[in-house]
N, CA, C, O and the ligand as a Tripos MOL2 file, in Angstrom:
@<TRIPOS>MOLECULE
protein
  241   239    61     0     0
PROTEIN
NO_CHARGES

@<TRIPOS>ATOM
      1 N         161.3660   65.1550  127.7970 N.3       1 MET1
      2 CA        161.6600   66.3580  128.5930 C.3       1 MET1
      3 C         162.7970   66.0990  129.5710 C.2       1 MET1
      4 O         163.6950   66.9270  129.7290 O.2       1 MET1
      5 N         162.7490   64.9510  130.2220 N.am      2 ASP2
      6 CA        163.7550   64.6560  131.2420 C.3       2 ASP2
      7 C         165.1430   64.4630  130.6560 C.2       2 ASP2
      8 O         166.1280   64.3790  131.3890 O.2       2 ASP2
      9 N         165.2180   64.3930  129.3190 N.am      3 ASN3
     10 CA        166.5340   64.1620  128.7240 C.3       3 ASN3
     11 C         167.2060   65.4490  128.2720 C.2       3 ASN3
     12 O         168.1510   65.4030  127.4850 O.2       3 ASN3
     13 N         166.7430   66.5840  128.7480 N.am      4 ILE4
     14 CA        167.4320   67.8370  128.4300 C.3       4 ILE4
     15 C         168.8100   67.8530  129.0610 C.2       4 ILE4
     16 O         168.9760   67.5620  130.2460 O.2       4 ILE4
     17 N         169.7940   68.2010  128.2420 N.am      5 GLU5
     18 CA        171.1610   68.2490  128.7480 C.3       5 GLU5
     19 C         171.7930   69.5940  128.4460 C.2       5 GLU5
     20 O         171.3340   70.3550  127.5950 O.2       5 GLU5
     21 N         172.8550   69.8510  129.1710 N.am      6 LEU6
     22 CA        173.6200   71.0650  128.9550 C.3       6 LEU6
     23 C         174.0380   71.1640  127.4870 C.2       6 LEU6
     24 O         174.5340   70.1930  126.9150 O.2       6 LEU6
     25 N         173.8430   72.3130  126.8880 N.am      7 GLY7
     26 CA        174.2710   72.5280  125.5170 C.3       7 GLY7
     27 C         173.2280   72.1960  124.4660 C.2       7 GLY7
     28 O         173.4050   72.5020  123.2870 O.2       7 GLY7
     29 N         172.1370   71.5690  124.8950 N.am      8 ASP8
     30 CA        171.0610   71.2720  123.9440 C.3       8 ASP8
     31 C         170.4580   72.5710  123.4110 C.2       8 ASP8
     32 O         170.4620   73.6040  124.0810 O.2       8 ASP8
     33 N         169.9430   72.4840  122.1930 N.am      9 ILE9
     34 CA        169.2010   73.6050  121.6250 C.3       9 ILE9
     35 C         167.7360   73.1900  121.5810 C.2       9 ILE9
     36 O         167.3840   72.2060  120.9300 O.2       9 ILE9
     37 N         166.8950   73.9310  122.2640 N.am     10 ILE10
     38 CA        165.4790   73.5710  122.2490 C.3      10 ILE10
     39 C         164.7020   74.5540  121.3760 C.2      10 ILE10
     40 O         164.9590   75.7580  121.3730 O.2      10 ILE10
     41 N         163.7590   74.0040  120.6490 N.am     11 THR11
     42 CA        162.8340   74.8300  119.8780 C.3      11 THR11
     43 C         161.5330   74.8960  120.6560 C.2      11 THR11
     44 O         160.9920   73.8670  121.0610 O.2      11 THR11
     45 N         161.0340   76.0950  120.8640 N.am     12 VAL12
     46 CA        159.8090   76.2500  121.6460 C.3      12 VAL12
     47 C         158.6160   76.5610  120.7460 C.2      12 VAL12
     48 O         158.7660   76.9780  119.5980 O.2      12 VAL12
     49 N         157.4380   76.3450  121.3010 N.am     13 LYS13
     50 CA        156.2130   76.5100  120.5110 C.3      13 LYS13
     51 C         155.9470   77.9740  120.1910 C.2      13 LYS13
     52 O         155.4290   78.3120  119.1270 O.2      13 LYS13
     53 N         156.3150   78.8380  121.1430 N.am     14 LYS14
     54 CA        156.0120   80.2590  120.9610 C.3      14 LYS14
     55 C         157.3080   81.0180  120.7400 C.2      14 LYS14
     56 O         158.2400   80.9170  121.5380 O.2      14 LYS14
     57 N         157.3630   81.7740  119.6620 N.am     15 LYS15
     58 CA        158.5680   82.5330  119.3580 C.3      15 LYS15
     59 C         158.7830   83.6540  120.3630 C.2      15 LYS15
     60 O         157.8400   84.2360  120.9000 O.2      15 LYS15
     61 N         160.0650   83.9350  120.5990 N.am     16 HIS16
     62 CA        160.4360   85.1020  121.3940 C.3      16 HIS16
     63 C         160.1150   86.3420  120.5620 C.2      16 HIS16
     64 O         160.0970   86.2730  119.3330 O.2      16 HIS16
     65 N         159.8610   87.4770  121.2220 N.am     17 PRO17
     66 CA        159.5810   88.7090  120.4720 C.3      17 PRO17
     67 C         160.6510   89.0690  119.4400 C.2      17 PRO17
     68 O         160.3600   89.7820  118.4790 O.2      17 PRO17
     69 N         161.8870   88.5870  119.6240 N.am     18 CYS18
     70 CA        162.9550   88.9000  118.6720 C.3      18 CYS18
     71 C         162.8250   88.0860  117.3870 C.2      18 CYS18
     72 O         163.5230   88.3600  116.4100 O.2      18 CYS18
     73 N         161.9300   87.0760  117.3770 N.am     19 GLY19
     74 CA        161.6990   86.3040  116.1620 C.3      19 GLY19
     75 C         162.2930   84.9040  116.1940 C.2      19 GLY19
     76 O         161.9840   84.0830  115.3300 O.2      19 GLY19
     77 N         163.1480   84.6190  117.1840 N.am     20 SER20
     78 CA        163.7660   83.3000  117.2860 C.3      20 SER20
     79 C         162.9190   82.3810  118.1620 C.2      20 SER20
     80 O         162.2870   82.8270  119.1200 O.2      20 SER20
     81 N         162.9170   81.1000  117.8220 N.am     21 ALA21
     82 CA        162.1980   80.1210  118.6540 C.3      21 ALA21
     83 C         163.1790   79.1230  119.2490 C.2      21 ALA21
     84 O         162.7730   78.1040  119.8070 O.2      21 ALA21
     85 N         164.4870   79.4190  119.1310 N.am     22 GLU22
     86 CA        165.4990   78.4900  119.6200 C.3      22 GLU22
     87 C         166.2250   79.0580  120.8370 C.2      22 GLU22
     88 O         166.5860   80.2340  120.8900 O.2      22 GLU22
     89 N         166.4230   78.1700  121.8100 N.am     23 TRP23
     90 CA        167.0990   78.5540  123.0510 C.3      23 TRP23
     91 C         168.1900   77.5340  123.3520 C.2      23 TRP23
     92 O         168.0140   76.3330  123.1430 O.2      23 TRP23
     93 N         169.3200   78.0340  123.8480 N.am     24 GLU24
     94 CA        170.3940   77.1420  124.2640 C.3      24 GLU24
     95 C         170.2750   76.8690  125.7600 C.2      24 GLU24
     96 O         170.0000   77.7750  126.5470 O.2      24 GLU24
     97 N         170.4860   75.6120  126.1420 N.am     25 VAL25
     98 CA        170.4170   75.2350  127.5540 C.3      25 VAL25
     99 C         171.7720   75.4980  128.2070 C.2      25 VAL25
    100 O         172.7710   74.8630  127.8670 O.2      25 VAL25
    101 N         171.7930   76.4350  129.1410 N.am     26 LEU26
    102 CA        173.0450   76.8310  129.7810 C.3      26 LEU26
    103 C         173.2460   76.1700  131.1280 C.2      26 LEU26
    104 O         174.3780   76.0100  131.5840 O.2      26 LEU26
    105 N         172.1530   75.7870  131.7660 N.am     27 ARG27
    106 CA        172.2720   75.1450  133.0740 C.3      27 ARG27
    107 C         171.0670   74.2500  133.2890 C.2      27 ARG27
    108 O         169.9360   74.6130  132.9640 O.2      27 ARG27
    109 N         171.3280   73.0810  133.8400 N.am     28 VAL28
    110 CA        170.2440   72.1490  134.1140 C.3      28 VAL28
    111 C         170.2590   71.7920  135.5900 C.2      28 VAL28
    112 O         171.2900   71.3950  136.1330 O.2      28 VAL28
    113 N         169.1330   71.9330  136.2210 N.am     29 GLY29
    114 CA        169.0080   71.5760  137.6380 C.3      29 GLY29
    115 C         167.5380   71.5780  137.9690 C.2      29 GLY29
    116 O         166.7180   71.1820  137.1410 O.2      29 GLY29
    117 N         167.1890   72.0100  139.1500 N.am     30 ALA30
    118 CA        165.7760   72.1700  139.4860 C.3      30 ALA30
    119 C         165.1770   73.2190  138.5590 C.2      30 ALA30
    120 O         164.0260   73.1270  138.1320 O.2      30 ALA30
    121 N         166.0090   74.2240  138.2610 N.am     31 ASP31
    122 CA        165.6290   75.2280  137.2720 C.3      31 ASP31
    123 C         166.5470   75.0990  136.0740 C.2      31 ASP31
    124 O         167.6700   74.6050  136.1760 O.2      31 ASP31
    125 N         166.0470   75.5520  134.9440 N.am     32 ILE32
    126 CA        166.8290   75.4750  133.7120 C.3      32 ILE32
    127 C         167.1000   76.8750  133.2050 C.2      32 ILE32
    128 O         166.1880   77.6910  133.0790 O.2      32 ILE32
    129 N         168.3690   77.1460  132.9140 N.am     33 ARG33
    130 CA        168.7160   78.4550  132.3790 C.3      33 ARG33
    131 C         168.8370   78.3580  130.8630 C.2      33 ARG33
    132 O         169.5310   77.4980  130.3210 O.2      33 ARG33
    133 N         168.1350   79.2750  130.2010 N.am     34 LEU34
    134 CA        168.0870   79.2680  128.7420 C.3      34 LEU34
    135 C         168.5800   80.5940  128.1910 C.2      34 LEU34
    136 O         168.3830   81.6510  128.7920 O.2      34 LEU34
    137 N         169.2310   80.5160  127.0250 N.am     35 LYS35
    138 CA        169.6380   81.7350  126.3330 C.3      35 LYS35
    139 C         169.0220   81.7510  124.9520 C.2      35 LYS35
    140 O         169.1620   80.7970  124.1870 O.2      35 LYS35
    141 N         168.3390   82.8380  124.6330 N.am     36 CYS36
    142 CA        167.7290   82.9870  123.3170 C.3      36 CYS36
    143 C         168.8260   83.1090  122.2570 C.2      36 CYS36
    144 O         169.7430   83.9200  122.3940 O.2      36 CYS36
    145 N         168.7250   82.2940  121.1980 N.am     37 LEU37
    146 CA        169.7460   82.3420  120.1500 C.3      37 LEU37
    147 C         169.5650   83.5420  119.2450 C.2      37 LEU37
    148 O         170.4590   83.8690  118.4650 O.2      37 LEU37
    149 N         168.4350   84.1970  119.3360 N.am     38 GLY38
    150 CA        168.1860   85.3680  118.5040 C.3      38 GLY38
    151 C         168.7860   86.6290  119.1050 C.2      38 GLY38
    152 O         169.4920   87.3730  118.4250 O.2      38 GLY38
    153 N         168.5060   86.8650  120.3710 N.am     39 CYS39
    154 CA        168.8850   88.1500  120.9680 C.3      39 CYS39
    155 C         169.7710   88.0120  122.2000 C.2      39 CYS39
    156 O         170.2440   89.0160  122.7340 O.2      39 CYS39
    157 N         170.0060   86.7720  122.6640 N.am     40 GLY40
    158 CA        170.8840   86.5930  123.8050 C.3      40 GLY40
    159 C         170.2110   86.7460  125.1570 C.2      40 GLY40
    160 O         170.8600   86.6370  126.1970 O.2      40 GLY40
    161 N         168.9060   86.9980  125.1410 N.am     41 HIS41
    162 CA        168.1570   87.1360  126.3890 C.3      41 HIS41
    163 C         168.2230   85.8440  127.1940 C.2      41 HIS41
    164 O         168.1270   84.7540  126.6300 O.2      41 HIS41
    165 N         168.3870   85.9620  128.5160 N.am     42 MET42
    166 CA        168.4640   84.7670  129.3520 C.3      42 MET42
    167 C         167.2500   84.6330  130.2520 C.2      42 MET42
    168 O         166.6850   85.6140  130.7360 O.2      42 MET42
    169 N         166.8700   83.3740  130.4580 N.am     43 LEU43
    170 CA        165.7330   83.0590  131.3170 C.3      43 LEU43
    171 C         166.1190   81.9570  132.2800 C.2      43 LEU43
    172 O         166.9240   81.0840  131.9540 O.2      43 LEU43
    173 N         165.5350   82.0030  133.4720 N.am     44 LEU44
    174 CA        165.6820   80.9120  134.4210 C.3      44 LEU44
    175 C         164.2680   80.4250  134.7270 C.2      44 LEU44
    176 O         163.4610   81.1520  135.3070 O.2      44 LEU44
    177 N         163.9800   79.1900  134.3330 N.am     45 LEU45
    178 CA        162.6210   78.6760  134.4580 C.3      45 LEU45
    179 C         162.6200   77.3020  135.1280 C.2      45 LEU45
    180 O         163.5670   76.5310  134.9740 O.2      45 LEU45
    181 N         161.5590   77.0020  135.8670 N.am     46 PRO46
    182 CA        161.4510   75.6570  136.4360 C.3      46 PRO46
    183 C         161.3080   74.6190  135.3320 C.2      46 PRO46
    184 O         160.7260   74.8920  134.2820 O.2      46 PRO46
    185 N         161.8460   73.4210  135.5790 N.am     47 ARG47
    186 CA        161.7440   72.3240  134.6240 C.3      47 ARG47
    187 C         160.3270   72.1030  134.1140 C.2      47 ARG47
    188 O         160.0990   71.8960  132.9220 O.2      47 ARG47
    189 N         159.3870   72.1510  135.0420 N.am     48 SER48
    190 CA        157.9940   71.8660  134.6870 C.3      48 SER48
    191 C         157.4880   72.8570  133.6480 C.2      48 SER48
    192 O         156.7190   72.5060  132.7520 O.2      48 SER48
    193 N         157.9380   74.1080  133.7870 N.am     49 LYS49
    194 CA        157.5270   75.1450  132.8430 C.3      49 LYS49
    195 C         158.1700   74.8980  131.4790 C.2      49 LYS49
    196 O         157.5100   74.9840  130.4440 O.2      49 LYS49
    197 N         159.4630   74.5930  131.4940 N.am     50 VAL50
    198 CA        160.1860   74.3750  130.2450 C.3      50 VAL50
    199 C         159.5730   73.2060  129.4710 C.2      50 VAL50
    200 O         159.4530   73.2560  128.2470 O.2      50 VAL50
    201 N         159.1890   72.1610  130.1960 N.am     51 SER51
    202 CA        158.6560   70.9680  129.5180 C.3      51 SER51
    203 C         157.3710   71.2760  128.7520 C.2      51 SER51
    204 O         157.0610   70.6020  127.7700 O.2      51 SER51
    205 N         156.6300   72.2770  129.1890 N.am     52 THR52
    206 CA        155.3990   72.6260  128.4740 C.3      52 THR52
    207 C         155.6930   73.4910  127.2470 C.2      52 THR52
    208 O         154.8440   73.6360  126.3680 O.2      52 THR52
    209 N         156.9060   74.0670  127.1910 N.am     53 MET53
    210 CA        157.2340   74.9920  126.0930 C.3      53 MET53
    211 C         157.8570   74.2990  124.8940 C.2      53 MET53
    212 O         157.7930   74.8020  123.7720 O.2      53 MET53
    213 N         158.4660   73.1310  125.1410 N.am     54 ILE54
    214 CA        159.3170   72.5150  124.1220 C.3      54 ILE54
    215 C         158.5550   71.8830  122.9630 C.2      54 ILE54
    216 O         157.5660   71.1750  123.1510 O.2      54 ILE54
    217 N         159.0440   72.1600  121.7670 N.am     55 ARG55
    218 CA        158.5540   71.4590  120.5970 C.3      55 ARG55
    219 C         159.5770   70.4160  120.1380 C.2      55 ARG55
    220 O         159.2180   69.3280  119.6870 O.2      55 ARG55
    221 N         160.8490   70.7710  120.2640 N.am     56 LYS56
    222 CA        161.9010   69.9120  119.7240 C.3      56 LYS56
    223 C         163.1990   70.1510  120.4960 C.2      56 LYS56
    224 O         163.4790   71.2710  120.9230 O.2      56 LYS56
    225 N         163.9890   69.0850  120.6690 N.am     57 VAL57
    226 CA        165.2990   69.2130  121.2940 C.3      57 VAL57
    227 C         166.3610   68.7640  120.3040 C.2      57 VAL57
    228 O         166.2650   67.6850  119.7200 O.2      57 VAL57
    229 N         167.3690   69.5970  120.1200 N.am     58 ARG58
    230 CA        168.4640   69.2800  119.2010 C.3      58 ARG58
    231 C         169.7500   69.2000  120.0100 C.2      58 ARG58
    232 O         170.0230   70.0510  120.8570 O.2      58 ARG58
    233 N         170.5360   68.1630  119.7340 N.am     59 ARG59
    234 CA        171.7930   67.9990  120.4620 C.3      59 ARG59
    235 C         172.9380   68.1900  119.5030 C.2      59 ARG59
    236 O         173.2460   67.2940  118.7170 O.2      59 ARG59
    237 N         173.5760   69.3420  119.5520 N.am     60 PRO60
    238 CA        174.6310   69.6430  118.5710 C.3      60 PRO60
    239 C         175.8370   68.7060  118.7050 C.2      60 PRO60
    240 O         176.8040   68.8320  117.9520 O.2      60 PRO60
    241 ZN        165.1010   86.6020  121.7280 Zn       61 ZN61
@<TRIPOS>BOND
     1     1     2 1
     2     2     3 1
     3     3     4 2
     4     3     5 am
     5     5     6 1
     6     6     7 1
     7     7     8 2
     8     7     9 am
     9     9    10 1
    10    10    11 1
    11    11    12 2
    12    11    13 am
    13    13    14 1
    14    14    15 1
    15    15    16 2
    16    15    17 am
    17    17    18 1
    18    18    19 1
    19    19    20 2
    20    19    21 am
    21    21    22 1
    22    22    23 1
    23    23    24 2
    24    23    25 am
    25    25    26 1
    26    26    27 1
    27    27    28 2
    28    27    29 am
    29    29    30 1
    30    30    31 1
    31    31    32 2
    32    31    33 am
    33    33    34 1
    34    34    35 1
    35    35    36 2
    36    35    37 am
    37    37    38 1
    38    38    39 1
    39    39    40 2
    40    39    41 am
    41    41    42 1
    42    42    43 1
    43    43    44 2
    44    43    45 am
    45    45    46 1
    46    46    47 1
    47    47    48 2
    48    47    49 am
    49    49    50 1
    50    50    51 1
    51    51    52 2
    52    51    53 am
    53    53    54 1
    54    54    55 1
    55    55    56 2
    56    55    57 am
    57    57    58 1
    58    58    59 1
    59    59    60 2
    60    59    61 am
    61    61    62 1
    62    62    63 1
    63    63    64 2
    64    63    65 am
    65    65    66 1
    66    66    67 1
    67    67    68 2
    68    67    69 am
    69    69    70 1
    70    70    71 1
    71    71    72 2
    72    71    73 am
    73    73    74 1
    74    74    75 1
    75    75    76 2
    76    75    77 am
    77    77    78 1
    78    78    79 1
    79    79    80 2
    80    79    81 am
    81    81    82 1
    82    82    83 1
    83    83    84 2
    84    83    85 am
    85    85    86 1
    86    86    87 1
    87    87    88 2
    88    87    89 am
    89    89    90 1
    90    90    91 1
    91    91    92 2
    92    91    93 am
    93    93    94 1
    94    94    95 1
    95    95    96 2
    96    95    97 am
    97    97    98 1
    98    98    99 1
    99    99   100 2
   100    99   101 am
   101   101   102 1
   102   102   103 1
   103   103   104 2
   104   103   105 am
   105   105   106 1
   106   106   107 1
   107   107   108 2
   108   107   109 am
   109   109   110 1
   110   110   111 1
   111   111   112 2
   112   111   113 am
   113   113   114 1
   114   114   115 1
   115   115   116 2
   116   115   117 am
   117   117   118 1
   118   118   119 1
   119   119   120 2
   120   119   121 am
   121   121   122 1
   122   122   123 1
   123   123   124 2
   124   123   125 am
   125   125   126 1
   126   126   127 1
   127   127   128 2
   128   127   129 am
   129   129   130 1
   130   130   131 1
   131   131   132 2
   132   131   133 am
   133   133   134 1
   134   134   135 1
   135   135   136 2
   136   135   137 am
   137   137   138 1
   138   138   139 1
   139   139   140 2
   140   139   141 am
   141   141   142 1
   142   142   143 1
   143   143   144 2
   144   143   145 am
   145   145   146 1
   146   146   147 1
   147   147   148 2
   148   147   149 am
   149   149   150 1
   150   150   151 1
   151   151   152 2
   152   151   153 am
   153   153   154 1
   154   154   155 1
   155   155   156 2
   156   155   157 am
   157   157   158 1
   158   158   159 1
   159   159   160 2
   160   159   161 am
   161   161   162 1
   162   162   163 1
   163   163   164 2
   164   163   165 am
   165   165   166 1
   166   166   167 1
   167   167   168 2
   168   167   169 am
   169   169   170 1
   170   170   171 1
   171   171   172 2
   172   171   173 am
   173   173   174 1
   174   174   175 1
   175   175   176 2
   176   175   177 am
   177   177   178 1
   178   178   179 1
   179   179   180 2
   180   179   181 am
   181   181   182 1
   182   182   183 1
   183   183   184 2
   184   183   185 am
   185   185   186 1
   186   186   187 1
   187   187   188 2
   188   187   189 am
   189   189   190 1
   190   190   191 1
   191   191   192 2
   192   191   193 am
   193   193   194 1
   194   194   195 1
   195   195   196 2
   196   195   197 am
   197   197   198 1
   198   198   199 1
   199   199   200 2
   200   199   201 am
   201   201   202 1
   202   202   203 1
   203   203   204 2
   204   203   205 am
   205   205   206 1
   206   206   207 1
   207   207   208 2
   208   207   209 am
   209   209   210 1
   210   210   211 1
   211   211   212 2
   212   211   213 am
   213   213   214 1
   214   214   215 1
   215   215   216 2
   216   215   217 am
   217   217   218 1
   218   218   219 1
   219   219   220 2
   220   219   221 am
   221   221   222 1
   222   222   223 1
   223   223   224 2
   224   223   225 am
   225   225   226 1
   226   226   227 1
   227   227   228 2
   228   227   229 am
   229   229   230 1
   230   230   231 1
   231   231   232 2
   232   231   233 am
   233   233   234 1
   234   234   235 1
   235   235   236 2
   236   235   237 am
   237   237   238 1
   238   238   239 1
   239   239   240 2
@<TRIPOS>SUBSTRUCTURE
     1 MET1         2 RESIDUE 1 A MET
     2 ASP2         6 RESIDUE 1 A ASP
     3 ASN3        10 RESIDUE 1 A ASN
     4 ILE4        14 RESIDUE 1 A ILE
     5 GLU5        18 RESIDUE 1 A GLU
     6 LEU6        22 RESIDUE 1 A LEU
     7 GLY7        26 RESIDUE 1 A GLY
     8 ASP8        30 RESIDUE 1 A ASP
     9 ILE9        34 RESIDUE 1 A ILE
    10 ILE10       38 RESIDUE 1 A ILE
    11 THR11       42 RESIDUE 1 A THR
    12 VAL12       46 RESIDUE 1 A VAL
    13 LYS13       50 RESIDUE 1 A LYS
    14 LYS14       54 RESIDUE 1 A LYS
    15 LYS15       58 RESIDUE 1 A LYS
    16 HIS16       62 RESIDUE 1 A HIS
    17 PRO17       66 RESIDUE 1 A PRO
    18 CYS18       70 RESIDUE 1 A CYS
    19 GLY19       74 RESIDUE 1 A GLY
    20 SER20       78 RESIDUE 1 A SER
    21 ALA21       82 RESIDUE 1 A ALA
    22 GLU22       86 RESIDUE 1 A GLU
    23 TRP23       90 RESIDUE 1 A TRP
    24 GLU24       94 RESIDUE 1 A GLU
    25 VAL25       98 RESIDUE 1 A VAL
    26 LEU26      102 RESIDUE 1 A LEU
    27 ARG27      106 RESIDUE 1 A ARG
    28 VAL28      110 RESIDUE 1 A VAL
    29 GLY29      114 RESIDUE 1 A GLY
    30 ALA30      118 RESIDUE 1 A ALA
    31 ASP31      122 RESIDUE 1 A ASP
    32 ILE32      126 RESIDUE 1 A ILE
    33 ARG33      130 RESIDUE 1 A ARG
    34 LEU34      134 RESIDUE 1 A LEU
    35 LYS35      138 RESIDUE 1 A LYS
    36 CYS36      142 RESIDUE 1 A CYS
    37 LEU37      146 RESIDUE 1 A LEU
    38 GLY38      150 RESIDUE 1 A GLY
    39 CYS39      154 RESIDUE 1 A CYS
    40 GLY40      158 RESIDUE 1 A GLY
    41 HIS41      162 RESIDUE 1 A HIS
    42 MET42      166 RESIDUE 1 A MET
    43 LEU43      170 RESIDUE 1 A LEU
    44 LEU44      174 RESIDUE 1 A LEU
    45 LEU45      178 RESIDUE 1 A LEU
    46 PRO46      182 RESIDUE 1 A PRO
    47 ARG47      186 RESIDUE 1 A ARG
    48 SER48      190 RESIDUE 1 A SER
    49 LYS49      194 RESIDUE 1 A LYS
    50 VAL50      198 RESIDUE 1 A VAL
    51 SER51      202 RESIDUE 1 A SER
    52 THR52      206 RESIDUE 1 A THR
    53 MET53      210 RESIDUE 1 A MET
    54 ILE54      214 RESIDUE 1 A ILE
    55 ARG55      218 RESIDUE 1 A ARG
    56 LYS56      222 RESIDUE 1 A LYS
    57 VAL57      226 RESIDUE 1 A VAL
    58 ARG58      230 RESIDUE 1 A ARG
    59 ARG59      234 RESIDUE 1 A ARG
    60 PRO60      238 RESIDUE 1 A PRO
    61 ZN61       241 GROUP 0 **** ****
């Protein structure tokens, strides 16, 4: 979890309503900003929350 970096693509356990389970990491700090690769929806979530959601991290 602590190795999340800018530009990583994370796969989450629960799909977004749009059908995609992949999010791009747009900002890393105390909070992490994510963009849904399916619909472009953006989220700002605390690290602790993101770490519970992740199934896989891909580094393009
Ligand atoms: Zn979406």
